N, C-alpha and C positions, 0 to 999 in steps of 0.2 A: 532715663530719669524724667519724671513729669514736672513741669513748672506750674505756677499758680494758675495760668490760663489754660492748662491742659495740654500745652504743646510739649513735644519731646525735645529735650536739649541734646544737641550733638556733642560728642566728646571732643576735647581740644586735640587738634592735629598739628604737626609741624607744618609751617608754611611751605608751599610748593615754590621752589626756586627754579624757574624755567631754564635759565642759562646752564644749569647743571645737567639738564636732561639729555644733552648730547654726549656726555662723557660715558665711555664704556666701562663696565665693571670688569673686574679681574685683578691680576697681580700687577701692582704699580710699583715702580722704582722711584723713590724720592731722593733726589741728589741735591745736597746743599750747594749753594753758590759761593760759600766761604772757601778760601784757600785751604786745602787739606780737609775739607768738609766730609762728613760721613754720608754713606748711602744707606737708605733704609727701605724696607719693603713693606707694603700694606696690601692686604687682600681687600680690595674696594668693592663692597657690596652695595653701598649707597654713596654717591658722590658728595653728600653733605659731610662725610668723614674728613674730607680735605679742608673743611672750614675751621675745624678745631683740633689741629694737629698737636697742640700743647695741652689740650684738655680732652683727650680721647675718651669716649664713652660717657661723658658727663651730660646730664640733661640741663643745658644752658638756654637761657632766653636769647633770641636773636632778633636783630633789626636789619632788614635788607636795605642797603644803601643804593646799590646798583644791581640790576638784574637784566642783562642782555645776552645775546648769543655769544658775544666775544668777551664779556667781563661780568664777574660777580663780585660784589663787595658787601661784606656783612660786618657788623659789630655784634659782639655777644658778651653776656654776663653770666658767670657761673657762681655767683654769690661769693662765699668765702674762698672758693678755689681759684678765683681770679677772673680775668676778662681779656678780651682781645679784639683785634680788627684784622680781618683777612681779606686780601684782594687776590682773586684768581683771574689770570688772563688766559682765556681758552683759545689755544692755537688750532687744535684739531681735537676730535673725540678721544685721541690717545696721547695728547700732549698739552700740559698746562704749566704756566709760570705762577708761583705762589709767593706772596709777600705777606708776612704776618708779624704782628707786634702786640704786646700787651703785658699782662702780669700772670705768672704761674708760680705756685709754690712760694709766694711772697717775694718774688724776684722778677725784674723785667726781662722780657725776651724780645728779640727782633731778628727775623731770619728771612732769607730768600731761598727758594728751592725750585727745582724743575721736577715736575711729575710726568712720568712716561709709563704708559701701559706696556707691559712686556710679555703678557700671556695670560693664561687662565690661572686661577688660584690653585695652589698645590694642596 
């Protein structure tokens, strides 16, 4: 697309979150820290999937609060679908601790999970 000055405008892209770049893709097991909590699996193609576990697949705006090799914290807004704040503590490229809270489906959520890569996606 050309702008008034003749320059070409670049399309908007999702911000690069460097702390997530060390995480390996593949089949991840997400284990709730709640007593009797559930275990869920996710085929992780992009580590940013871990940032919006209660709003998967939604195109939400994000603000990166912290971005280091050991920790990523983001807040995000999905308009009428809700919003959240997620903190990832990166222990290894195959192990993360996830804390997330916010609003989804007009109700509050607050959870802690451990994410562990267990192999290739099936």
